[in-house]
N, C-alpha and C positions, 0 to 999 in steps of 0.2 A: 339284646341288653334290655333289663328291666330297670325302671327308677322307681324308688320307694321314697315317698315324701310324706305320707300320712298314715298309711295302714301297717302298723307294726305286725299285726297277725300274718298279713300277706308277706312280708319280709321273713318272718320266721318260718313259714311254710315253704318259702322258696328256698331258704337255707337248707331245710331238711331234705328237700328234693334234689338239690343241686351241690352236695359236698365236694364234687370235682371241679366246680367253678370258682369264679373270683369276685371280689366286692370291692369297690372304691367307696371309701368313707369319706364325706365331704361336708363341711359347714354348710348351713343352709344357703349362705350367700355365694357358695361354689367359689370361694377364695382359691385361685390356682396355687397358691402357696401352701396350702393345708389340705391336700389330697393325699390319701394313702391307699395303696393296693394291697389287699389281704386275700389269702385262700379263703373260701367260704367256711372251712372248718377252723379257722383261727379264733381262739378263745376271746381275743379282743374285740371281736365283732359278732360272736355266736354265743348261745348259752345264757347265762343270766347276766344282764347288765350291771357292770360295777358302779354306775352313777344312777341308779333308779330302776324304774320297771320298764322302760321302753328304749328300744334302739333307735327309733324314728323320733325326732322332735327338733332339737336344735342342730341335729345332723341329718343328713339324707344318705341313702345308700344307691349305688348302682351295681346291678349284678349281671354277670356274664362271663364270657370267654376272656382269657388274659389279653388276647390279641384285640378283641373289640373295646375293652377297657383302655388299654394302652393307647389304642388309636384315638378315642373319643376323649381321653384325659391324659394327654402325654405328659403333663407335669406331676401326675401322681408318682409318689415316692413309694418304694416297697417297703412292707412292714419288716422291721428288724428280728420279729419273732417268728414269722411263717414262711417268709420268702428269703 
């Protein structure tokens, strides 16, 4: 599992190389009530950010297999668009 907290470029490179993986999108505070699980290919966490120029900032990302992420972040809710 990879954690992305600062380097937006590293996150974008990871996405490009891991489209078959998953991402948990989390507030920087890691509020367990606001964790979302996405496919790495989901447009809501991939491509051009809708709220600016960076994906990493007030939100952090965790990338890995679905099993890893669900084990580490059991309160993460599935994205309604991609899962």
